[in-house]
N, C-alpha and C positions, 0 to 999 in steps of 0.2 A: 463461175458462179458458186460452185461447191467450195472452192478454195476460200472465197470471201466468207461464206457461212462458217467454215471451220475456223478461220481467223477470228471472226466475231465471237464464236463460242469460246475459243482459247482466251481471248481478251476478257470476256466476262468472268471466266474462271479465275484468271489472274487478279482481276479487280475484286472478286469476292474474297480471295485469299488476303489481299491487302487490307480490305475492310475488316475481316476477321482478326487479323494481326493487330490492327489499330484498336479494335474493341478489347482484345485481350490485354494489350498494353495499357489501355485506359483503366481497365478493371484492376490490373496489378498496381497501377499508380494509386488508385483509390484505396486498395488494401494496405499498401505501404503507408499511406497517410494515416489510415485508421490505427495501424500498429504503432506508428510514431506518436500519435496523440495519446494512445493508451499508456505507452511507456512514460511519457511526460506526466500523465495523470498519476501513475503509480509512484514516480519519483517525487512528485509534489506531496502526495499523501504521506510517503515515508518521511520526507523532510518535515512536514507539519507535525507528525507523530513524534519524531525525534526532538524537535524544538519544544513540544509540549512536555515530553518526559523530562527533558533537560531542565526546563523551568520548574517542574514539580520537584525534581531532585535537588535543585538549588535552594528551594524553599523548605527542604527537609522532609518531603512526603512524596510517596508514589501512590497514585490512585489506581486501584485495580477494580475492574468491573466483573463481577461474578455473573456470567451469563445464565447459569442455572437458576439463580435466585433473583436475578435482575436488580441487584443492589450494588452500591458502591462502598468499598471498604478502603480505609487509608492505612498505610503502614508507616511506621516511624523509621525513617532512613538514618537519621542522625545518630541513633543509639546502636543499632545492630545491623547496619548495612541494608541493602535493597530488599532482602527477604527477612527483615526483622519482625519484631512483635507487632501486633495490631495496635494502632495508635489509639490511646485513650484520651477522652476529652478532659478528664480531671487529672491534674498532675500530682495530687496528694497520694493517690493509690500507688502510683509508680515510684514515688520517693520512699514510701514505706517499704515497698518490696525491695528496693535497692539497699536501704539501710539495714533491713533484716538480713540480707545476704552478706553484708559486710561484717556483721556481728558474729557470724558462725565461726567457731574456732577451727 
């Protein structure tokens, strides 16, 4: 009788260990799934940002957002590279500046 009780107790302990292992493996699987989803989300964000920046660069402008002032500024990429002068809406001012720089001896 005592042997049966000991066997039953041992079997319940073994069963509890198995259940705990399954719960842990399920939690690990869920965590791995979350990590995988986050990595895919980050990759898609980077790809979206890259495509947007590439498109802006092809059109000759890069848009930078100043967080401090919460305003958007455009920079003219076609003249002075990615970190060029701030893009002006009127082209007359910029042509005058360029022509005066050419006339300097």
